[in-house]
N, C-alpha and C positions, 0 to 999 in steps of 0.2 A: 359171708358167715354161713349162710344156708348151705352153700356148696361144700364147705369144709365139714359142717355137721353131718350132712348126708353121707359124705365120704367116710367119716368116722363110724357111723352106724353100719354102713355096708361092710366096712373092714371088720368090725366086731362080730357081726353075724357070720361073715364068711370065715373068719378065724375060728369061731366057737363051733359052728355046725358043720363046716365043710373042710376044716383044717387047711385053709388057704391063707397062710400067714404072710405071704409076700404082698398080698393085695393092699395092706395098709401103706406100705412104702410106695407102691406103685401109684395109688390114689393121691398120696401126699405130693409126689413129684408132678402129677398132672395138675393138681390144684395150685401148686407153687408156680407152675408155668403160666397158668391162667392169670394168677395175681400179678406175676411179673409183666405179662403182656399189658394188662390194664394200667399198671404203674408206669410203664414205658410210654404208653399213649398219653397219659396225663402229663408226664414230664416233657414229652415232645410238644404237646399243645402249649404248655406254659412257656417253654423256651421260645416258640414261634411268636407268642404274644409279646414277650419281653424284648425280643431282638427286632431291630429295624428291618423292614423288608419292603420291597417295591409292591405297589398295588397290582392287582391281577391285570392280565392283558385285556380282559373284557372291560374293566374299569378304565384303563388307559384309552381304549377306543371310545368309550362313552364320554370321557373328558374331551377328547379331540372333537368328537361329533357335537358336543354341547357348545364348545367355543366357536365352531364353524357356523353355528346358528346366528351369531351376531353379524349383521350385514357389513359392519365397518372394519371387521378384522380381516386383514389382507393375508396374514401368514401366522403360523404357530410353530414355535421351535423351542428347543431346550426344555422339554417337559420332563420334570423330575417329580417322582412321587415316593412316599414312604409311609409306612404305618408302624407305629410304636404303641403297643398295647391297643387301646381302643381309639387312639387319636390318629387321624390321617392328615398328611401334609401334601399339598400340591404346590409346585413351583413351576411357573411357565412364563415364556416370553411370547408376547403377541406383537405383531407389526401392524402399524396404523399409518394412514396417510400422513406424510411428513409436514403437510401444510395445515394440519389441524391446530387450533389453539390449544394451549396446554390444558385449559379448563375442559375443553371438549374431549381431549384424549383421556383425561382423568375420569370424566363421566363414563366414557366407553369402558375403561378399566373397571369401574364400579359395577357397570351393567354385566360385564363378563363374570366378575366375581359373584354377583347375585345368581347368575345362571349356574355356576359351579356349586354354589351353596345349596341350590335347589336339588342338585344331583347328589351332593355329599354334604348333608346338613351340619355335620360336626367337624368338618375339615378346616384346617388352617390353610388359607389360600394366599399365595404371594404371586402377584402378576407384575412382570417387568414390561414396560411399554417401549417398543423400539420403533423408529421411523422406517417405514417400508422402503426398500430399495437403496438405503444408505448403509453401507458397510461400516460397522463400528469395530474398532480394534482396541483391545485392552492389552497394555504392556505392563509387565511387572519388572521392576528394576532390582 
């Protein structure tokens, strides 16, 4: 508003005292371009928030580093992340010793989830536990 008001005042003064009648149109185009750029930035930012997108490479590295902090995790794979609005989602497979009891493996999964929630407090975390060294195959018929 201030910019357009200043442009109008400048155009009126230039037209009345200096007979520069084209200045009004020129300033209108400049102000329109500035407004369009601002609107485009808001639209782009809103679009990015609404659409799913993968978390940043820096965040992916931090996730992998955080998971590696747990001494019982043998391998990490199939890391998938996305962000939709302000909600972040992390899905990952971790490999554990295949001789662990189910309750122990579950406890380790919970501990890794807690580590990830310390890193990303509002994220939805899904951890799939795999036995280390045992190849699992999924077939779809």
